[in-house]
Backbone atoms as SQL, in Angstrom:
CREATE TABLE atoms (id INTEGER PRIMARY KEY, chain TEXT, resi INTEGER, resn TEXT, atom TEXT, x REAL, y REAL, z REAL);
INSERT INTO atoms VALUES
  (1, 'A', 1, 'MET', 'N', -20.838, 23.249, -0.013),
  (2, 'A', 1, 'MET', 'CA', -21.387, 22.164, 0.769),
  (3, 'A', 1, 'MET', 'C', -20.289, 21.174, 1.131),
  (4, 'A', 2, 'ASN', 'N', -19.418, 20.921, 0.187),
  (5, 'A', 2, 'ASN', 'CA', -18.335, 19.972, 0.422),
  (6, 'A', 2, 'ASN', 'C', -17.379, 20.473, 1.499),
  (7, 'A', 3, 'LYS', 'N', -17.160, 21.789, 1.569),
  (8, 'A', 3, 'LYS', 'CA', -16.278, 22.345, 2.603),
  (9, 'A', 3, 'LYS', 'C', -16.853, 22.125, 3.995),
  (10, 'A', 4, 'LEU', 'N', -18.174, 22.254, 4.128),
  (11, 'A', 4, 'LEU', 'CA', -18.807, 22.126, 5.434),
  (12, 'A', 4, 'LEU', 'C', -19.070, 20.674, 5.826),
  (13, 'A', 5, 'HIS', 'N', -19.316, 19.815, 4.833),
  (14, 'A', 5, 'HIS', 'CA', -19.680, 18.422, 5.105),
  (15, 'A', 5, 'HIS', 'C', -18.966, 17.483, 4.128),
  (16, 'A', 6, 'PRO', 'N', -17.651, 17.392, 4.211),
  (17, 'A', 6, 'PRO', 'CA', -16.906, 16.612, 3.214),
  (18, 'A', 6, 'PRO', 'C', -17.234, 15.128, 3.205),
  (19, 'A', 7, 'PHE', 'N', -17.664, 14.579, 4.317),
  (20, 'A', 7, 'PHE', 'CA', -17.922, 13.143, 4.373),
  (21, 'A', 7, 'PHE', 'C', -19.311, 12.766, 3.877),
  (22, 'A', 8, 'ILE', 'N', -20.233, 13.718, 3.822),
  (23, 'A', 8, 'ILE', 'CA', -21.585, 13.385, 3.357),
  (24, 'A', 8, 'ILE', 'C', -21.945, 14.081, 2.045),
  (25, 'A', 9, 'THR', 'N', -21.020, 14.836, 1.481),
  (26, 'A', 9, 'THR', 'CA', -21.268, 15.477, 0.194),
  (27, 'A', 9, 'THR', 'C', -20.557, 14.664, -0.880),
  (28, 'A', 10, 'GLY', 'N', -21.335, 14.187, -1.832),
  (29, 'A', 10, 'GLY', 'CA', -20.762, 13.364, -2.888),
  (30, 'A', 10, 'GLY', 'C', -21.291, 13.752, -4.249),
  (31, 'A', 11, 'SER', 'N', -20.977, 12.924, -5.221),
  (32, 'A', 11, 'SER', 'CA', -21.383, 13.222, -6.598),
  (33, 'A', 11, 'SER', 'C', -22.896, 13.250, -6.754),
  (34, 'A', 12, 'GLU', 'N', -23.616, 12.533, -5.895),
  (35, 'A', 12, 'GLU', 'CA', -25.082, 12.536, -5.976),
  (36, 'A', 12, 'GLU', 'C', -25.668, 13.909, -5.647),
  (37, 'A', 13, 'ASP', 'N', -24.891, 14.774, -5.022),
  (38, 'A', 13, 'ASP', 'CA', -25.360, 16.118, -4.678),
  (39, 'A', 13, 'ASP', 'C', -25.203, 17.108, -5.827),
  (40, 'A', 14, 'SER', 'N', -24.568, 16.690, -6.903),
  (41, 'A', 14, 'SER', 'CA', -24.353, 17.582, -8.056),
  (42, 'A', 14, 'SER', 'C', -25.659, 18.080, -8.650),
  (43, 'A', 15, 'ALA', 'N', -26.653, 17.189, -8.744),
  (44, 'A', 15, 'ALA', 'CA', -27.947, 17.596, -9.305),
  (45, 'A', 15, 'ALA', 'C', -28.593, 18.688, -8.460),
  (46, 'A', 16, 'PHE', 'N', -28.503, 18.552, -7.138),
  (47, 'A', 16, 'PHE', 'CA', -29.040, 19.593, -6.258),
  (48, 'A', 16, 'PHE', 'C', -28.296, 20.904, -6.473),
  (49, 'A', 17, 'GLY', 'N', -26.989, 20.820, -6.600),
  (50, 'A', 17, 'GLY', 'CA', -26.181, 22.023, -6.830),
  (51, 'A', 17, 'GLY', 'C', -26.593, 22.737, -8.104),
  (52, 'A', 18, 'ILE', 'N', -26.854, 21.975, -9.145),
  (53, 'A', 18, 'ILE', 'CA', -27.289, 22.563, -10.418),
  (54, 'A', 18, 'ILE', 'C', -28.648, 23.225, -10.257),
  (55, 'A', 19, 'LEU', 'N', -29.589, 22.539, -9.623),
  (56, 'A', 19, 'LEU', 'CA', -30.918, 23.122, -9.422),
  (57, 'A', 19, 'LEU', 'C', -30.851, 24.391, -8.577),
  (58, 'A', 20, 'LEU', 'N', -30.040, 24.367, -7.538),
  (59, 'A', 20, 'LEU', 'CA', -29.903, 25.549, -6.687),
  (60, 'A', 20, 'LEU', 'C', -29.229, 26.695, -7.427),
  (61, 'A', 21, 'ALA', 'N', -28.289, 26.376, -8.303),
  (62, 'A', 21, 'ALA', 'CA', -27.601, 27.418, -9.077),
  (63, 'A', 21, 'ALA', 'C', -28.543, 28.098, -10.067),
  (64, 'A', 22, 'MET', 'N', -29.626, 27.431, -10.434),
  (65, 'A', 22, 'MET', 'CA', -30.577, 27.998, -11.393),
  (66, 'A', 22, 'MET', 'C', -31.538, 28.991, -10.746),
  (67, 'A', 23, 'THR', 'N', -31.496, 29.110, -9.426),
  (68, 'A', 23, 'THR', 'CA', -32.355, 30.081, -8.746),
  (69, 'A', 23, 'THR', 'C', -31.691, 31.454, -8.778),
  (70, 'A', 24, 'ASP', 'N', -32.439, 32.466, -8.381),
  (71, 'A', 24, 'ASP', 'CA', -31.891, 33.821, -8.371),
  (72, 'A', 24, 'ASP', 'C', -31.269, 34.184, -7.024),
  (73, 'A', 25, 'ARG', 'N', -31.126, 33.210, -6.141),
  (74, 'A', 25, 'ARG', 'CA', -30.581, 33.458, -4.805),
  (75, 'A', 25, 'ARG', 'C', -29.061, 33.398, -4.826),
  (76, 'A', 26, 'SER', 'N', -28.450, 34.090, -3.872),
  (77, 'A', 26, 'SER', 'CA', -26.992, 34.083, -3.780),
  (78, 'A', 26, 'SER', 'C', -26.519, 32.751, -3.194),
  (79, 'A', 27, 'VAL', 'N', -25.284, 32.410, -3.493),
  (80, 'A', 27, 'VAL', 'CA', -24.696, 31.174, -2.973),
  (81, 'A', 27, 'VAL', 'C', -24.701, 31.196, -1.444),
  (82, 'A', 28, 'ASP', 'N', -24.321, 32.322, -0.858),
  (83, 'A', 28, 'ASP', 'CA', -24.294, 32.428, 0.604),
  (84, 'A', 28, 'ASP', 'C', -25.674, 32.217, 1.215),
  (85, 'A', 29, 'ASP', 'N', -26.705, 32.777, 0.588),
  (86, 'A', 29, 'ASP', 'CA', -28.071, 32.620, 1.075),
  (87, 'A', 29, 'ASP', 'C', -28.493, 31.154, 1.021),
  (88, 'A', 30, 'ILE', 'N', -28.178, 30.491, -0.070),
  (89, 'A', 30, 'ILE', 'CA', -28.529, 29.076, -0.233),
  (90, 'A', 30, 'ILE', 'C', -27.803, 28.225, 0.805),
  (91, 'A', 31, 'ILE', 'N', -26.502, 28.432, 0.946),
  (92, 'A', 31, 'ILE', 'CA', -25.709, 27.652, 1.912),
  (93, 'A', 31, 'ILE', 'C', -26.220, 27.883, 3.328),
  (94, 'A', 32, 'ASN', 'N', -26.514, 29.135, 3.678),
  (95, 'A', 32, 'ASN', 'CA', -27.039, 29.427, 5.022),
  (96, 'A', 32, 'ASN', 'C', -28.359, 28.715, 5.272),
  (97, 'A', 33, 'GLU', 'N', -29.236, 28.701, 4.267),
  (98, 'A', 33, 'GLU', 'CA', -30.519, 28.030, 4.443),
  (99, 'A', 33, 'GLU', 'C', -30.341, 26.520, 4.561),
  (100, 'A', 34, 'ILE', 'N', -29.466, 25.953, 3.756),
  (101, 'A', 34, 'ILE', 'CA', -29.205, 24.511, 3.850),
  (102, 'A', 34, 'ILE', 'C', -28.677, 24.171, 5.242),
  (103, 'A', 35, 'GLU', 'N', -27.752, 24.969, 5.736),
  (104, 'A', 35, 'GLU', 'CA', -27.181, 24.727, 7.066),
  (105, 'A', 35, 'GLU', 'C', -28.234, 24.873, 8.167),
  (106, 'A', 36, 'THR', 'N', -29.081, 25.886, 8.054),
  (107, 'A', 36, 'THR', 'CA', -30.148, 26.090, 9.034),
  (108, 'A', 36, 'THR', 'C', -31.095, 24.904, 9.043),
  (109, 'A', 37, 'SER', 'N', -31.506, 24.483, 7.857),
  (110, 'A', 37, 'SER', 'CA', -32.418, 23.339, 7.743),
  (111, 'A', 37, 'SER', 'C', -31.761, 22.062, 8.238),
  (112, 'A', 38, 'TYR', 'N', -30.508, 21.851, 7.865),
  (113, 'A', 38, 'TYR', 'CA', -29.780, 20.654, 8.273),
  (114, 'A', 38, 'TYR', 'C', -29.719, 20.558, 9.802),
  (115, 'A', 39, 'ALA', 'N', -29.342, 21.653, 10.459),
  (116, 'A', 39, 'ALA', 'CA', -29.245, 21.661, 11.923),
  (117, 'A', 39, 'ALA', 'C', -30.610, 21.436, 12.565),
  (118, 'A', 40, 'TYR', 'N', -31.622, 22.081, 12.036),
  (119, 'A', 40, 'TYR', 'CA', -32.983, 21.958, 12.576),
  (120, 'A', 40, 'TYR', 'C', -33.496, 20.532, 12.424),
  (121, 'A', 41, 'LEU', 'N', -33.333, 19.970, 11.228),
  (122, 'A', 41, 'LEU', 'CA', -33.803, 18.606, 10.992),
  (123, 'A', 41, 'LEU', 'C', -33.025, 17.600, 11.827),
  (124, 'A', 42, 'ARG', 'N', -31.744, 17.779, 11.906),
  (125, 'A', 42, 'ARG', 'CA', -30.905, 16.853, 12.665),
  (126, 'A', 42, 'ARG', 'C', -31.299, 16.846, 14.140),
  (127, 'A', 43, 'LYS', 'N', -31.558, 18.038, 14.665),
  (128, 'A', 43, 'LYS', 'CA', -31.971, 18.159, 16.070),
  (129, 'A', 43, 'LYS', 'C', -33.360, 17.555, 16.276),
  (130, 'A', 44, 'THR', 'N', -34.242, 17.759, 15.310),
  (131, 'A', 44, 'THR', 'CA', -35.637, 17.367, 15.476),
  (132, 'A', 44, 'THR', 'C', -35.884, 15.892, 15.191),
  (133, 'A', 45, 'ILE', 'N', -35.316, 15.373, 14.105),
  (134, 'A', 45, 'ILE', 'CA', -35.613, 13.974, 13.777),
  (135, 'A', 45, 'ILE', 'C', -34.507, 13.024, 14.205),
  (136, 'A', 46, 'GLY', 'N', -33.377, 13.561, 14.606),
  (137, 'A', 46, 'GLY', 'CA', -32.305, 12.764, 15.181),
  (138, 'A', 46, 'GLY', 'C', -31.898, 11.565, 14.357),
  (139, 'A', 47, 'MET', 'N', -31.835, 10.424, 14.980),
  (140, 'A', 47, 'MET', 'CA', -31.316, 9.216, 14.344),
  (141, 'A', 47, 'MET', 'C', -32.333, 8.510, 13.464),
  (142, 'A', 48, 'LYS', 'N', -33.523, 9.071, 13.293),
  (143, 'A', 48, 'LYS', 'CA', -34.515, 8.452, 12.420),
  (144, 'A', 48, 'LYS', 'C', -34.095, 8.522, 10.959),
  (145, 'A', 49, 'ALA', 'N', -33.152, 9.386, 10.642),
  (146, 'A', 49, 'ALA', 'CA', -32.649, 9.523, 9.273),
  (147, 'A', 49, 'ALA', 'C', -31.143, 9.758, 9.347),
  (148, 'A', 50, 'GLY', 'N', -30.438, 9.316, 8.329),
  (149, 'A', 50, 'GLY', 'CA', -28.994, 9.501, 8.285),
  (150, 'A', 50, 'GLY', 'C', -28.609, 10.911, 7.888),
  (151, 'A', 51, 'ASN', 'N', -27.359, 11.272, 8.150),
  (152, 'A', 51, 'ASN', 'CA', -26.877, 12.616, 7.836),
  (153, 'A', 51, 'ASN', 'C', -26.967, 12.938, 6.355),
  (154, 'A', 52, 'ASN', 'N', -26.660, 11.971, 5.492),
  (155, 'A', 52, 'ASN', 'CA', -26.725, 12.212, 4.054),
  (156, 'A', 52, 'ASN', 'C', -28.161, 12.483, 3.605),
  (157, 'A', 53, 'GLU', 'N', -29.094, 11.741, 4.157),
  (158, 'A', 53, 'GLU', 'CA', -30.504, 11.953, 3.824),
  (159, 'A', 53, 'GLU', 'C', -30.988, 13.312, 4.315),
  (160, 'A', 54, 'ILE', 'N', -30.535, 13.710, 5.503),
  (161, 'A', 54, 'ILE', 'CA', -30.913, 15.019, 6.043),
  (162, 'A', 54, 'ILE', 'C', -30.323, 16.133, 5.187),
  (163, 'A', 55, 'GLN', 'N', -29.093, 15.960, 4.731),
  (164, 'A', 55, 'GLN', 'CA', -28.489, 16.970, 3.862),
  (165, 'A', 55, 'GLN', 'C', -29.252, 17.064, 2.538),
  (166, 'A', 56, 'GLY', 'N', -29.602, 15.937, 1.961),
  (167, 'A', 56, 'GLY', 'CA', -30.364, 15.940, 0.706),
  (168, 'A', 56, 'GLY', 'C', -31.704, 16.629, 0.861),
  (169, 'A', 57, 'LEU', 'N', -32.397, 16.325, 1.938),
  (170, 'A', 57, 'LEU', 'CA', -33.682, 16.972, 2.197),
  (171, 'A', 57, 'LEU', 'C', -33.500, 18.473, 2.390),
  (172, 'A', 58, 'SER', 'N', -32.445, 18.875, 3.064),
  (173, 'A', 58, 'SER', 'CA', -32.171, 20.300, 3.275),
  (174, 'A', 58, 'SER', 'C', -31.959, 21.021, 1.955),
  (175, 'A', 59, 'MET', 'N', -31.297, 20.362, 1.012),
  (176, 'A', 59, 'MET', 'CA', -31.073, 20.967, -0.305),
  (177, 'A', 59, 'MET', 'C', -32.369, 21.079, -1.096),
  (178, 'A', 60, 'VAL', 'N', -33.208, 20.058, -1.025),
  (179, 'A', 60, 'VAL', 'CA', -34.503, 20.111, -1.711),
  (180, 'A', 60, 'VAL', 'C', -35.361, 21.225, -1.119),
  (181, 'A', 61, 'LEU', 'N', -35.387, 21.315, 0.197),
  (182, 'A', 61, 'LEU', 'CA', -36.194, 22.348, 0.848),
  (183, 'A', 61, 'LEU', 'C', -35.716, 23.752, 0.502),
  (184, 'A', 62, 'ALA', 'N', -34.418, 23.915, 0.244),
  (185, 'A', 62, 'ALA', 'CA', -33.889, 25.230, -0.125),
  (186, 'A', 62, 'ALA', 'C', -34.432, 25.703, -1.469),
  (187, 'A', 63, 'LEU', 'N', -34.979, 24.795, -2.262),
  (188, 'A', 63, 'LEU', 'CA', -35.570, 25.163, -3.550),
  (189, 'A', 63, 'LEU', 'C', -36.974, 25.735, -3.399),
  (190, 'A', 64, 'MET', 'N', -37.597, 25.524, -2.247),
  (191, 'A', 64, 'MET', 'CA', -38.984, 25.905, -2.037),
  (192, 'A', 64, 'MET', 'C', -39.101, 27.264, -1.345),
  (193, 'A', 65, 'GLU', 'N', -40.290, 27.834, -1.424),
  (194, 'A', 65, 'GLU', 'CA', -40.596, 29.100, -0.759),
  (195, 'A', 65, 'GLU', 'C', -40.922, 28.862, 0.703),
  (196, 'A', 66, 'GLY', 'N', -40.651, 29.856, 1.544),
  (197, 'A', 66, 'GLY', 'CA', -40.983, 29.789, 2.950),
  (198, 'A', 66, 'GLY', 'C', -39.738, 29.821, 3.811),
  (199, 'A', 67, 'THR', 'N', -39.957, 29.882, 5.112),
  (200, 'A', 67, 'THR', 'CA', -38.830, 29.888, 6.026),
  (201, 'A', 67, 'THR', 'C', -38.308, 28.464, 6.184),
  (202, 'A', 68, 'PRO', 'N', -37.037, 28.318, 6.536),
  (203, 'A', 68, 'PRO', 'CA', -36.507, 26.973, 6.742),
  (204, 'A', 68, 'PRO', 'C', -37.301, 26.177, 7.786),
  (205, 'A', 69, 'GLU', 'N', -37.706, 26.841, 8.863),
  (206, 'A', 69, 'GLU', 'CA', -38.434, 26.150, 9.922),
  (207, 'A', 69, 'GLU', 'C', -39.793, 25.656, 9.437),
  (208, 'A', 70, 'GLU', 'N', -40.507, 26.491, 8.677),
  (209, 'A', 70, 'GLU', 'CA', -41.817, 26.083, 8.150),
  (210, 'A', 70, 'GLU', 'C', -41.673, 24.879, 7.232),
  (211, 'A', 71, 'LYS', 'N', -40.690, 24.941, 6.354),
  (212, 'A', 71, 'LYS', 'CA', -40.484, 23.843, 5.408),
  (213, 'A', 71, 'LYS', 'C', -40.058, 22.569, 6.125),
  (214, 'A', 72, 'CYS', 'N', -39.183, 22.705, 7.105),
  (215, 'A', 72, 'CYS', 'CA', -38.729, 21.539, 7.862),
  (216, 'A', 72, 'CYS', 'C', -39.878, 20.923, 8.665),
  (217, 'A', 73, 'ASP', 'N', -40.686, 21.770, 9.300),
  (218, 'A', 73, 'ASP', 'CA', -41.811, 21.258, 10.088),
  (219, 'A', 73, 'ASP', 'C', -42.785, 20.483, 9.209),
  (220, 'A', 74, 'LYS', 'N', -43.026, 20.976, 8.018),
  (221, 'A', 74, 'LYS', 'CA', -43.925, 20.279, 7.101),
  (222, 'A', 74, 'LYS', 'C', -43.324, 18.928, 6.686),
  (223, 'A', 75, 'ALA', 'N', -42.037, 18.915, 6.392),
  (224, 'A', 75, 'ALA', 'CA', -41.370, 17.668, 6.019),
  (225, 'A', 75, 'ALA', 'C', -41.382, 16.679, 7.187),
  (226, 'A', 76, 'ILE', 'N', -41.140, 17.166, 8.400),
  (227, 'A', 76, 'ILE', 'CA', -41.148, 16.305, 9.579),
  (228, 'A', 76, 'ILE', 'C', -42.539, 15.727, 9.800),
  (229, 'A', 77, 'HIS', 'N', -43.565, 16.559, 9.626),
  (230, 'A', 77, 'HIS', 'CA', -44.937, 16.094, 9.768),
  (231, 'A', 77, 'HIS', 'C', -45.218, 14.964, 8.775),
  (232, 'A', 78, 'LEU', 'N', -44.809, 15.145, 7.534),
  (233, 'A', 78, 'LEU', 'CA', -45.015, 14.084, 6.532),
  (234, 'A', 78, 'LEU', 'C', -44.186, 12.851, 6.849),
  (235, 'A', 79, 'PHE', 'N', -42.960, 13.053, 7.340),
  (236, 'A', 79, 'PHE', 'CA', -42.073, 11.947, 7.703),
  (237, 'A', 79, 'PHE', 'C', -42.693, 11.085, 8.802),
  (238, 'A', 80, 'ASN', 'N', -43.265, 11.753, 9.797),
  (239, 'A', 80, 'ASN', 'CA', -43.868, 11.016, 10.929),
  (240, 'A', 80, 'ASN', 'C', -45.166, 10.367, 10.528);
């Protein structure tokens, strides 16, 4: 995550990293899903949320079941 987003990845993301590492998914799969969710959320909710908040939400959503789009749409619905 730090390689892709060095300015918005900080020590507060360590807890997410630990939780994601406890899943049975591969690192590449997790990173791809976070990136997919991040891009989707950023495009959809735009400036209503900051990049760090969008990254955090993307990491939380990667812990849940479902497609990135389904999870993001549900989060956006609740956000609105």
